[in-house]
mmCIF file of the N, C-alpha and C atoms, coordinates in Angstrom:
data_MODEL
# 
_entry.id   MODEL 
# 
loop_
_atom_site.group_PDB 
_atom_site.id 
_atom_site.type_symbol 
_atom_site.label_atom_id 
_atom_site.label_alt_id 
_atom_site.label_comp_id 
_atom_site.label_asym_id 
_atom_site.label_entity_id 
_atom_site.label_seq_id 
_atom_site.pdbx_PDB_ins_code 
_atom_site.Cartn_x 
_atom_site.Cartn_y 
_atom_site.Cartn_z 
_atom_site.occupancy 
_atom_site.B_iso_or_equiv 
_atom_site.pdbx_formal_charge 
_atom_site.auth_seq_id 
_atom_site.auth_comp_id 
_atom_site.auth_asym_id 
_atom_site.auth_atom_id 
_atom_site.pdbx_PDB_model_num 
ATOM 1   N N  . MET A 1 1  ? 1.795  -0.484 23.724 1.00 0.00 ? 1  MET A N  1 
ATOM 2   C CA . MET A 1 1  ? 2.725  -1.260 22.596 1.00 0.00 ? 1  MET A CA 1 
ATOM 3   C C  . MET A 1 1  ? 2.595  -0.357 21.917 1.00 0.00 ? 1  MET A C  1 
ATOM 4   N N  . THR A 1 2  ? 4.143  -0.009 20.807 1.00 0.00 ? 2  THR A N  1 
ATOM 5   C CA . THR A 1 2  ? 4.253  0.904  20.077 1.00 0.00 ? 2  THR A CA 1 
ATOM 6   C C  . THR A 1 2  ? 4.242  0.189  18.592 1.00 0.00 ? 2  THR A C  1 
ATOM 7   N N  . LEU A 1 3  ? 4.258  0.854  17.546 1.00 0.00 ? 3  LEU A N  1 
ATOM 8   C CA . LEU A 1 3  ? 4.535  0.102  16.271 1.00 0.00 ? 3  LEU A CA 1 
ATOM 9   C C  . LEU A 1 3  ? 5.989  -0.419 15.958 1.00 0.00 ? 3  LEU A C  1 
ATOM 10  N N  . LYS A 1 4  ? 6.963  0.100  17.016 1.00 0.00 ? 4  LYS A N  1 
ATOM 11  C CA . LYS A 1 4  ? 8.163  -0.453 16.905 1.00 0.00 ? 4  LYS A CA 1 
ATOM 12  C C  . LYS A 1 4  ? 8.315  -1.796 17.136 1.00 0.00 ? 4  LYS A C  1 
ATOM 13  N N  . ASP A 1 5  ? 7.012  -2.335 18.029 1.00 0.00 ? 5  ASP A N  1 
ATOM 14  C CA . ASP A 1 5  ? 6.959  -3.352 19.001 1.00 0.00 ? 5  ASP A CA 1 
ATOM 15  C C  . ASP A 1 5  ? 6.336  -4.444 17.988 1.00 0.00 ? 5  ASP A C  1 
ATOM 16  N N  . VAL A 1 6  ? 5.744  -4.055 16.900 1.00 0.00 ? 6  VAL A N  1 
ATOM 17  C CA . VAL A 1 6  ? 4.599  -4.937 16.026 1.00 0.00 ? 6  VAL A CA 1 
ATOM 18  C C  . VAL A 1 6  ? 5.813  -6.040 15.290 1.00 0.00 ? 6  VAL A C  1 
ATOM 19  N N  . LYS A 1 7  ? 5.287  -7.309 15.164 1.00 0.00 ? 7  LYS A N  1 
ATOM 20  C CA . LYS A 1 7  ? 6.071  -8.136 14.256 1.00 0.00 ? 7  LYS A CA 1 
ATOM 21  C C  . LYS A 1 7  ? 6.093  -8.110 12.770 1.00 0.00 ? 7  LYS A C  1 
ATOM 22  N N  . ILE A 1 8  ? 6.932  -8.390 11.921 1.00 0.00 ? 8  ILE A N  1 
ATOM 23  C CA . ILE A 1 8  ? 6.798  -8.538 10.635 1.00 0.00 ? 8  ILE A CA 1 
ATOM 24  C C  . ILE A 1 8  ? 5.918  -9.470 10.193 1.00 0.00 ? 8  ILE A C  1 
ATOM 25  N N  . GLY A 1 9  ? 4.698  -8.872 9.203  1.00 0.00 ? 9  GLY A N  1 
ATOM 26  C CA . GLY A 1 9  ? 3.658  -9.918 8.986  1.00 0.00 ? 9  GLY A CA 1 
ATOM 27  C C  . GLY A 1 9  ? 2.505  -9.667 9.567  1.00 0.00 ? 9  GLY A C  1 
ATOM 28  N N  . HIS A 1 10 ? 2.359  -8.378 10.482 1.00 0.00 ? 10 HIS A N  1 
ATOM 29  C CA . HIS A 1 10 ? 1.280  -8.204 11.799 1.00 0.00 ? 10 HIS A CA 1 
ATOM 30  C C  . HIS A 1 10 ? 0.819  -6.761 11.488 1.00 0.00 ? 10 HIS A C  1 
ATOM 31  N N  . LYS A 1 11 ? -0.682 -7.016 11.777 1.00 0.00 ? 11 LYS A N  1 
ATOM 32  C CA . LYS A 1 11 ? -1.699 -5.702 11.790 1.00 0.00 ? 11 LYS A CA 1 
ATOM 33  C C  . LYS A 1 11 ? -1.503 -5.228 12.834 1.00 0.00 ? 11 LYS A C  1 
ATOM 34  N N  . ALA A 1 12 ? -1.942 -3.752 13.422 1.00 0.00 ? 12 ALA A N  1 
ATOM 35  C CA . ALA A 1 12 ? -2.122 -3.093 14.354 1.00 0.00 ? 12 ALA A CA 1 
ATOM 36  C C  . ALA A 1 12 ? -3.050 -1.733 13.917 1.00 0.00 ? 12 ALA A C  1 
ATOM 37  N N  . VAL A 1 13 ? -3.506 -1.427 14.786 1.00 0.00 ? 13 VAL A N  1 
ATOM 38  C CA . VAL A 1 13 ? -4.300 0.000  14.659 1.00 0.00 ? 13 VAL A CA 1 
ATOM 39  C C  . VAL A 1 13 ? -4.003 0.949  15.692 1.00 0.00 ? 13 VAL A C  1 
ATOM 40  N N  . VAL A 1 14 ? -3.887 2.156  15.100 1.00 0.00 ? 14 VAL A N  1 
ATOM 41  C CA . VAL A 1 14 ? -3.039 3.607  15.582 1.00 0.00 ? 14 VAL A CA 1 
ATOM 42  C C  . VAL A 1 14 ? -4.282 3.647  16.557 1.00 0.00 ? 14 VAL A C  1 
ATOM 43  N N  . LEU A 1 15 ? -3.546 3.935  18.043 1.00 0.00 ? 15 LEU A N  1 
ATOM 44  C CA . LEU A 1 15 ? -4.373 4.575  19.096 1.00 0.00 ? 15 LEU A CA 1 
ATOM 45  C C  . LEU A 1 15 ? -4.231 6.141  19.570 1.00 0.00 ? 15 LEU A C  1 
ATOM 46  N N  . ARG A 1 16 ? -2.650 6.448  19.487 1.00 0.00 ? 16 ARG A N  1 
ATOM 47  C CA . ARG A 1 16 ? -2.518 7.512  19.255 1.00 0.00 ? 16 ARG A CA 1 
ATOM 48  C C  . ARG A 1 16 ? -0.890 7.929  19.284 1.00 0.00 ? 16 ARG A C  1 
ATOM 49  N N  . LEU A 1 17 ? -0.659 9.403  18.816 1.00 0.00 ? 17 LEU A N  1 
ATOM 50  C CA . LEU A 1 17 ? 0.863  9.831  18.584 1.00 0.00 ? 17 LEU A CA 1 
ATOM 51  C C  . LEU A 1 17 ? 1.379  10.395 19.841 1.00 0.00 ? 17 LEU A C  1 
ATOM 52  N N  . THR A 1 18 ? 2.643  10.050 20.185 1.00 0.00 ? 18 THR A N  1 
ATOM 53  C CA . THR A 1 18 ? 2.770  10.640 21.252 1.00 0.00 ? 18 THR A CA 1 
ATOM 54  C C  . THR A 1 18 ? 4.223  11.682 20.985 1.00 0.00 ? 18 THR A C  1 
ATOM 55  N N  . GLY A 1 19 ? 4.418  11.901 19.704 1.00 0.00 ? 19 GLY A N  1 
ATOM 56  C CA . GLY A 1 19 ? 5.462  12.838 19.466 1.00 0.00 ? 19 GLY A CA 1 
ATOM 57  C C  . GLY A 1 19 ? 4.985  14.540 19.334 1.00 0.00 ? 19 GLY A C  1 
ATOM 58  N N  . GLU A 1 20 ? 5.593  15.306 19.729 1.00 0.00 ? 20 GLU A N  1 
ATOM 59  C CA . GLU A 1 20 ? 5.201  16.768 20.047 1.00 0.00 ? 20 GLU A CA 1 
ATOM 60  C C  . GLU A 1 20 ? 5.770  17.464 18.731 1.00 0.00 ? 20 GLU A C  1 
ATOM 61  N N  . GLY A 1 21 ? 4.689  18.509 18.370 1.00 0.00 ? 21 GLY A N  1 
ATOM 62  C CA . GLY A 1 21 ? 5.293  19.610 17.354 1.00 0.00 ? 21 GLY A CA 1 
ATOM 63  C C  . GLY A 1 21 ? 5.346  19.065 15.900 1.00 0.00 ? 21 GLY A C  1 
ATOM 64  N N  . ALA A 1 22 ? 6.696  19.578 15.504 1.00 0.00 ? 22 ALA A N  1 
ATOM 65  C CA . ALA A 1 22 ? 6.979  19.089 14.249 1.00 0.00 ? 22 ALA A CA 1 
ATOM 66  C C  . ALA A 1 22 ? 7.043  17.750 13.835 1.00 0.00 ? 22 ALA A C  1 
ATOM 67  N N  . VAL A 1 23 ? 7.691  16.858 14.789 1.00 0.00 ? 23 VAL A N  1 
ATOM 68  C CA . VAL A 1 23 ? 7.727  15.254 14.598 1.00 0.00 ? 23 VAL A CA 1 
ATOM 69  C C  . VAL A 1 23 ? 6.057  14.806 14.327 1.00 0.00 ? 23 VAL A C  1 
ATOM 70  N N  . LYS A 1 24 ? 5.207  15.486 15.612 1.00 0.00 ? 24 LYS A N  1 
ATOM 71  C CA . LYS A 1 24 ? 4.128  14.585 15.210 1.00 0.00 ? 24 LYS A CA 1 
ATOM 72  C C  . LYS A 1 24 ? 3.433  15.165 13.824 1.00 0.00 ? 24 LYS A C  1 
ATOM 73  N N  . ARG A 1 25 ? 3.546  16.496 13.437 1.00 0.00 ? 25 ARG A N  1 
ATOM 74  C CA . ARG A 1 25 ? 2.666  16.670 12.277 1.00 0.00 ? 25 ARG A CA 1 
ATOM 75  C C  . ARG A 1 25 ? 3.223  15.927 11.176 1.00 0.00 ? 25 ARG A C  1 
ATOM 76  N N  . ARG A 1 26 ? 4.556  15.590 11.007 1.00 0.00 ? 26 ARG A N  1 
ATOM 77  C CA . ARG A 1 26 ? 5.224  14.919 10.386 1.00 0.00 ? 26 ARG A CA 1 
ATOM 78  C C  . ARG A 1 26 ? 4.822  13.257 9.804  1.00 0.00 ? 26 ARG A C  1 
ATOM 79  N N  . ILE A 1 27 ? 4.373  13.219 10.849 1.00 0.00 ? 27 ILE A N  1 
ATOM 80  C CA . ILE A 1 27 ? 4.011  11.794 11.160 1.00 0.00 ? 27 ILE A CA 1 
ATOM 81  C C  . ILE A 1 27 ? 2.593  11.594 10.650 1.00 0.00 ? 27 ILE A C  1 
ATOM 82  N N  . MET A 1 28 ? 1.550  12.502 11.182 1.00 0.00 ? 28 MET A N  1 
ATOM 83  C CA . MET A 1 28 ? 0.265  12.723 10.763 1.00 0.00 ? 28 MET A CA 1 
ATOM 84  C C  . MET A 1 28 ? 0.109  12.949 8.999  1.00 0.00 ? 28 MET A C  1 
ATOM 85  N N  . ASP A 1 29 ? 1.097  13.692 8.517  1.00 0.00 ? 29 ASP A N  1 
ATOM 86  C CA . ASP A 1 29 ? 0.957  14.063 7.008  1.00 0.00 ? 29 ASP A CA 1 
ATOM 87  C C  . ASP A 1 29 ? 1.520  12.769 6.164  1.00 0.00 ? 29 ASP A C  1 
ATOM 88  N N  . MET A 1 30 ? 1.849  11.760 6.740  1.00 0.00 ? 30 MET A N  1 
ATOM 89  C CA . MET A 1 30 ? 2.166  10.743 6.005  1.00 0.00 ? 30 MET A CA 1 
ATOM 90  C C  . MET A 1 30 ? 1.266  9.657  6.056  1.00 0.00 ? 30 MET A C  1 
ATOM 91  N N  . GLY A 1 31 ? -0.189 10.256 6.899  1.00 0.00 ? 31 GLY A N  1 
ATOM 92  C CA . GLY A 1 31 ? -1.270 9.423  6.669  1.00 0.00 ? 31 GLY A CA 1 
ATOM 93  C C  . GLY A 1 31 ? -1.369 8.547  8.019  1.00 0.00 ? 31 GLY A C  1 
ATOM 94  N N  . ILE A 1 32 ? -0.774 8.773  9.143  1.00 0.00 ? 32 ILE A N  1 
ATOM 95  C CA . ILE A 1 32 ? -0.612 8.002  10.247 1.00 0.00 ? 32 ILE A CA 1 
ATOM 96  C C  . ILE A 1 32 ? -1.493 8.613  11.290 1.00 0.00 ? 32 ILE A C  1 
ATOM 97  N N  . THR A 1 33 ? -2.577 8.375  11.252 1.00 0.00 ? 33 THR A N  1 
ATOM 98  C CA . THR A 1 33 ? -3.626 9.158  12.239 1.00 0.00 ? 33 THR A CA 1 
ATOM 99  C C  . THR A 1 33 ? -4.365 7.854  12.916 1.00 0.00 ? 33 THR A C  1 
ATOM 100 N N  . LYS A 1 34 ? -5.043 8.475  14.485 1.00 0.00 ? 34 LYS A N  1 
ATOM 101 C CA . LYS A 1 34 ? -5.769 7.778  15.114 1.00 0.00 ? 34 LYS A CA 1 
ATOM 102 C C  . LYS A 1 34 ? -6.966 6.706  14.487 1.00 0.00 ? 34 LYS A C  1 
ATOM 103 N N  . GLY A 1 35 ? -6.925 5.223  14.696 1.00 0.00 ? 35 GLY A N  1 
ATOM 104 C CA . GLY A 1 35 ? -7.796 4.935  14.214 1.00 0.00 ? 35 GLY A CA 1 
ATOM 105 C C  . GLY A 1 35 ? -7.661 3.654  12.762 1.00 0.00 ? 35 GLY A C  1 
ATOM 106 N N  . ILE A 1 36 ? -6.573 4.414  12.169 1.00 0.00 ? 36 ILE A N  1 
ATOM 107 C CA . ILE A 1 36 ? -5.983 3.864  10.670 1.00 0.00 ? 36 ILE A CA 1 
ATOM 108 C C  . ILE A 1 36 ? -5.286 2.518  11.361 1.00 0.00 ? 36 ILE A C  1 
ATOM 109 N N  . GLU A 1 37 ? -5.374 1.426  10.351 1.00 0.00 ? 37 GLU A N  1 
ATOM 110 C CA . GLU A 1 37 ? -4.587 0.138  10.288 1.00 0.00 ? 37 GLU A CA 1 
ATOM 111 C C  . GLU A 1 37 ? -3.470 0.104  9.670  1.00 0.00 ? 37 GLU A C  1 
ATOM 112 N N  . VAL A 1 38 ? -2.157 -0.371 10.157 1.00 0.00 ? 38 VAL A N  1 
ATOM 113 C CA . VAL A 1 38 ? -1.078 -0.403 9.495  1.00 0.00 ? 38 VAL A CA 1 
ATOM 114 C C  . VAL A 1 38 ? -0.630 -1.894 9.623  1.00 0.00 ? 38 VAL A C  1 
ATOM 115 N N  . TYR A 1 39 ? 0.035  -2.029 8.360  1.00 0.00 ? 39 TYR A N  1 
ATOM 116 C CA . TYR A 1 39 ? 0.497  -3.387 8.288  1.00 0.00 ? 39 TYR A CA 1 
ATOM 117 C C  . TYR A 1 39 ? 2.174  -3.436 8.093  1.00 0.00 ? 39 TYR A C  1 
ATOM 118 N N  . VAL A 1 40 ? 2.795  -3.951 8.773  1.00 0.00 ? 40 VAL A N  1 
ATOM 119 C CA . VAL A 1 40 ? 4.331  -3.975 8.983  1.00 0.00 ? 40 VAL A CA 1 
ATOM 120 C C  . VAL A 1 40 ? 4.652  -5.109 7.955  1.00 0.00 ? 40 VAL A C  1 
ATOM 121 N N  . ARG A 1 41 ? 5.245  -4.803 6.711  1.00 0.00 ? 41 ARG A N  1 
ATOM 122 C CA . ARG A 1 41 ? 5.665  -5.528 5.882  1.00 0.00 ? 41 ARG A CA 1 
ATOM 123 C C  . ARG A 1 41 ? 6.857  -6.126 5.899  1.00 0.00 ? 41 ARG A C  1 
ATOM 124 N N  . LYS A 1 42 ? 7.942  -5.197 6.025  1.00 0.00 ? 42 LYS A N  1 
ATOM 125 C CA . LYS A 1 42 ? 9.424  -5.873 6.337  1.00 0.00 ? 42 LYS A CA 1 
ATOM 126 C C  . LYS A 1 42 ? 10.221 -4.871 7.036  1.00 0.00 ? 42 LYS A C  1 
ATOM 127 N N  . ALA A 1 43 ? 11.257 -5.338 7.340  1.00 0.00 ? 43 ALA A N  1 
ATOM 128 C CA . ALA A 1 43 ? 12.458 -4.430 8.206  1.00 0.00 ? 43 ALA A CA 1 
ATOM 129 C C  . ALA A 1 43 ? 13.848 -4.712 7.066  1.00 0.00 ? 43 ALA A C  1 
ATOM 130 N N  . ALA A 1 44 ? 14.325 -3.297 7.383  1.00 0.00 ? 44 ALA A N  1 
ATOM 131 C CA . ALA A 1 44 ? 15.705 -3.464 6.647  1.00 0.00 ? 44 ALA A CA 1 
ATOM 132 C C  . ALA A 1 44 ? 16.563 -4.521 7.442  1.00 0.00 ? 44 ALA A C  1 
ATOM 133 N N  . PRO A 1 45 ? 17.527 -5.106 6.530  1.00 0.00 ? 45 PRO A N  1 
ATOM 134 C CA . PRO A 1 45 ? 19.008 -5.813 7.281  1.00 0.00 ? 45 PRO A CA 1 
ATOM 135 C C  . PRO A 1 45 ? 19.060 -5.532 8.644  1.00 0.00 ? 45 PRO A C  1 
ATOM 136 N N  . LEU A 1 46 ? 19.494 -4.322 9.027  1.00 0.00 ? 46 LEU A N  1 
ATOM 137 C CA . LEU A 1 46 ? 19.890 -4.168 10.013 1.00 0.00 ? 46 LEU A CA 1 
ATOM 138 C C  . LEU A 1 46 ? 19.042 -3.373 10.638 1.00 0.00 ? 46 LEU A C  1 
ATOM 139 N N  . GLY A 1 47 ? 17.597 -3.742 10.417 1.00 0.00 ? 47 GLY A N  1 
ATOM 140 C CA . GLY A 1 47 ? 16.501 -3.229 11.557 1.00 0.00 ? 47 GLY A CA 1 
ATOM 141 C C  . GLY A 1 47 ? 15.759 -1.853 11.468 1.00 0.00 ? 47 GLY A C  1 
ATOM 142 N N  . ASP A 1 48 ? 16.569 -1.156 10.710 1.00 0.00 ? 48 ASP A N  1 
ATOM 143 C CA . ASP A 1 48 ? 16.022 0.223  10.608 1.00 0.00 ? 48 ASP A CA 1 
ATOM 144 C C  . ASP A 1 48 ? 16.291 0.823  9.154  1.00 0.00 ? 48 ASP A C  1 
ATOM 145 N N  . PRO A 1 49 ? 15.545 1.238  8.577  1.00 0.00 ? 49 PRO A N  1 
ATOM 146 C CA . PRO A 1 49 ? 13.721 1.410  8.675  1.00 0.00 ? 49 PRO A CA 1 
ATOM 147 C C  . PRO A 1 49 ? 13.185 0.284  8.764  1.00 0.00 ? 49 PRO A C  1 
ATOM 148 N N  . ILE A 1 50 ? 11.876 0.324  9.073  1.00 0.00 ? 50 ILE A N  1 
ATOM 149 C CA . ILE A 1 50 ? 10.984 -0.363 8.979  1.00 0.00 ? 50 ILE A CA 1 
ATOM 150 C C  . ILE A 1 50 ? 9.886  0.173  7.726  1.00 0.00 ? 50 ILE A C  1 
ATOM 151 N N  . GLU A 1 51 ? 9.189  -0.960 6.808  1.00 0.00 ? 51 GLU A N  1 
ATOM 152 C CA . GLU A 1 51 ? 8.605  -0.900 5.853  1.00 0.00 ? 51 GLU A CA 1 
ATOM 153 C C  . GLU A 1 51 ? 6.706  -1.218 6.331  1.00 0.00 ? 51 GLU A C  1 
ATOM 154 N N  . ILE A 1 52 ? 6.179  -0.321 6.173  1.00 0.00 ? 52 ILE A N  1 
ATOM 155 C CA . ILE A 1 52 ? 4.756  -0.698 6.507  1.00 0.00 ? 52 ILE A CA 1 
ATOM 156 C C  . ILE A 1 52 ? 3.907  -0.397 5.413  1.00 0.00 ? 52 ILE A C  1 
ATOM 157 N N  . THR A 1 53 ? 2.537  -0.460 5.257  1.00 0.00 ? 53 THR A N  1 
ATOM 158 C CA . THR A 1 53 ? 1.154  -0.056 4.652  1.00 0.00 ? 53 THR A CA 1 
ATOM 159 C C  . THR A 1 53 ? 0.494  0.347  5.507  1.00 0.00 ? 53 THR A C  1 
ATOM 160 N N  . VAL A 1 54 ? 0.252  1.739  4.624  1.00 0.00 ? 54 VAL A N  1 
ATOM 161 C CA . VAL A 1 54 ? -0.899 2.408  5.557  1.00 0.00 ? 54 VAL A CA 1 
ATOM 162 C C  . VAL A 1 54 ? -1.771 3.192  4.685  1.00 0.00 ? 54 VAL A C  1 
ATOM 163 N N  . ARG A 1 55 ? -3.252 3.143  4.581  1.00 0.00 ? 55 ARG A N  1 
ATOM 164 C CA . ARG A 1 55 ? -3.824 3.812  3.388  1.00 0.00 ? 55 ARG A CA 1 
ATOM 165 C C  . ARG A 1 55 ? -3.513 3.614  2.084  1.00 0.00 ? 55 ARG A C  1 
ATOM 166 N N  . GLY A 1 56 ? -3.128 2.092  2.001  1.00 0.00 ? 56 GLY A N  1 
ATOM 167 C CA . GLY A 1 56 ? -2.708 1.490  0.466  1.00 0.00 ? 56 GLY A CA 1 
ATOM 168 C C  . GLY A 1 56 ? -1.576 2.135  0.041  1.00 0.00 ? 56 GLY A C  1 
ATOM 169 N N  . TYR A 1 57 ? -0.969 2.430  0.533  1.00 0.00 ? 57 TYR A N  1 
ATOM 170 C CA . TYR A 1 57 ? 0.606  2.638  -0.057 1.00 0.00 ? 57 TYR A CA 1 
ATOM 171 C C  . TYR A 1 57 ? 1.551  2.240  1.062  1.00 0.00 ? 57 TYR A C  1 
ATOM 172 N N  . GLU A 1 58 ? 2.863  1.778  0.545  1.00 0.00 ? 58 GLU A N  1 
ATOM 173 C CA . GLU A 1 58 ? 4.176  1.564  0.897  1.00 0.00 ? 58 GLU A CA 1 
ATOM 174 C C  . GLU A 1 58 ? 4.992  2.909  1.834  1.00 0.00 ? 58 GLU A C  1 
ATOM 175 N N  . LEU A 1 59 ? 5.291  2.624  3.200  1.00 0.00 ? 59 LEU A N  1 
ATOM 176 C CA . LEU A 1 59 ? 6.008  3.802  3.556  1.00 0.00 ? 59 LEU A CA 1 
ATOM 177 C C  . LEU A 1 59 ? 7.099  3.164  4.514  1.00 0.00 ? 59 LEU A C  1 
ATOM 178 N N  . SER A 1 60 ? 8.358  3.677  4.712  1.00 0.00 ? 60 SER A N  1 
ATOM 179 C CA . SER A 1 60 ? 9.345  3.760  5.462  1.00 0.00 ? 60 SER A CA 1 
ATOM 180 C C  . SER A 1 60 ? 9.460  4.474  6.286  1.00 0.00 ? 60 SER A C  1 
ATOM 181 N N  . ILE A 1 61 ? 9.729  3.967  7.506  1.00 0.00 ? 61 ILE A N  1 
ATOM 182 C CA . ILE A 1 61 ? 9.309  4.710  9.101  1.00 0.00 ? 61 ILE A CA 1 
ATOM 183 C C  . ILE A 1 61 ? 10.736 4.351  9.864  1.00 0.00 ? 61 ILE A C  1 
ATOM 184 N N  . ARG A 1 62 ? 11.650 5.334  10.264 1.00 0.00 ? 62 ARG A N  1 
ATOM 185 C CA . ARG A 1 62 ? 12.631 4.904  11.426 1.00 0.00 ? 62 ARG A CA 1 
ATOM 186 C C  . ARG A 1 62 ? 12.276 4.320  12.792 1.00 0.00 ? 62 ARG A C  1 
ATOM 187 N N  . ARG A 1 63 ? 12.879 3.776  13.189 1.00 0.00 ? 63 ARG A N  1 
ATOM 188 C CA . ARG A 1 63 ? 12.491 2.928  14.420 1.00 0.00 ? 63 ARG A CA 1 
ATOM 189 C C  . ARG A 1 63 ? 12.137 4.181  15.514 1.00 0.00 ? 63 ARG A C  1 
ATOM 190 N N  . THR A 1 64 ? 12.928 5.179  15.622 1.00 0.00 ? 64 THR A N  1 
ATOM 191 C CA . THR A 1 64 ? 12.635 6.078  16.423 1.00 0.00 ? 64 THR A CA 1 
ATOM 192 C C  . THR A 1 64 ? 11.227 7.146  16.279 1.00 0.00 ? 64 THR A C  1 
ATOM 193 N N  . ASP A 1 65 ? 10.849 6.868  15.031 1.00 0.00 ? 65 ASP A N  1 
ATOM 194 C CA . ASP A 1 65 ? 9.623  7.635  14.579 1.00 0.00 ? 65 ASP A CA 1 
ATOM 195 C C  . ASP A 1 65 ? 8.404  6.800  14.847 1.00 0.00 ? 65 ASP A C  1 
ATOM 196 N N  . ALA A 1 66 ? 8.617  4.925  14.917 1.00 0.00 ? 66 ALA A N  1 
ATOM 197 C CA . ALA A 1 66 ? 7.691  4.073  14.971 1.00 0.00 ? 66 ALA A CA 1 
ATOM 198 C C  . ALA A 1 66 ? 7.459  3.893  16.726 1.00 0.00 ? 66 ALA A C  1 
ATOM 199 N N  . ASP A 1 67 ? 8.543  4.799  17.583 1.00 0.00 ? 67 ASP A N  1 
ATOM 200 C CA . ASP A 1 67 ? 8.453  4.537  18.644 1.00 0.00 ? 67 ASP A CA 1 
ATOM 201 C C  . ASP A 1 67 ? 7.193  5.680  19.405 1.00 0.00 ? 67 ASP A C  1 
ATOM 202 N N  . MET A 1 68 ? 6.764  6.412  18.728 1.00 0.00 ? 68 MET A N  1 
ATOM 203 C CA . MET A 1 68 ? 5.772  7.805  19.172 1.00 0.00 ? 68 MET A CA 1 
ATOM 204 C C  . MET A 1 68 ? 4.640  7.231  18.682 1.00 0.00 ? 68 MET A C  1 
ATOM 205 N N  . ILE A 1 69 ? 4.423  6.050  18.159 1.00 0.00 ? 69 ILE A N  1 
ATOM 206 C CA . ILE A 1 69 ? 3.280  5.538  17.675 1.00 0.00 ? 69 ILE A CA 1 
ATOM 207 C C  . ILE A 1 69 ? 2.508  4.705  18.482 1.00 0.00 ? 69 ILE A C  1 
ATOM 208 N N  . GLU A 1 70 ? 1.635  4.632  19.082 1.00 0.00 ? 70 GLU A N  1 
ATOM 209 C CA . GLU A 1 70 ? 1.067  3.387  20.156 1.00 0.00 ? 70 GLU A CA 1 
ATOM 210 C C  . GLU A 1 70 ? -0.324 2.883  19.466 1.00 0.00 ? 70 GLU A C  1 
ATOM 211 N N  . VAL A 1 71 ? 0.080  1.867  19.250 1.00 0.00 ? 71 VAL A N  1 
ATOM 212 C CA . VAL A 1 71 ? -0.802 0.851  18.708 1.00 0.00 ? 71 VAL A CA 1 
ATOM 213 C C  . VAL A 1 71 ? -1.247 -0.317 19.546 1.00 0.00 ? 71 VAL A C  1 
ATOM 214 N N  . GLN A 1 72 ? -2.396 -0.983 19.076 1.00 0.00 ? 72 GLN A N  1 
ATOM 215 C CA . GLN A 1 72 ? -3.405 -2.108 19.400 1.00 0.00 ? 72 GLN A CA 1 
ATOM 216 C C  . GLN A 1 72 ? -3.113 -3.459 18.886 1.00 0.00 ? 72 GLN A C  1 
# 
C-alpha cells in the first residue's frame, strides 16, 4: 500500500521510498523517511495535493509523489 491509498484521518508508518535520484532525495529532505508515522489530514477539493502531518508539521504532497512512498 502507498501513502496515496491511505484514507483521510488515518495514520500510516513509512516502510520504504521507491523513487530514485532527485525525487527520492526531495522526499527524504521533507522528513519522510523509513519508520516515520504520517497522518493524512485532508485533500484538496479535486484530490491533489494531499496534506499530511509528519514530524510535527504540515506538509502538502502531490499524489504522484505519495505513490512512491510505501506504508503500512
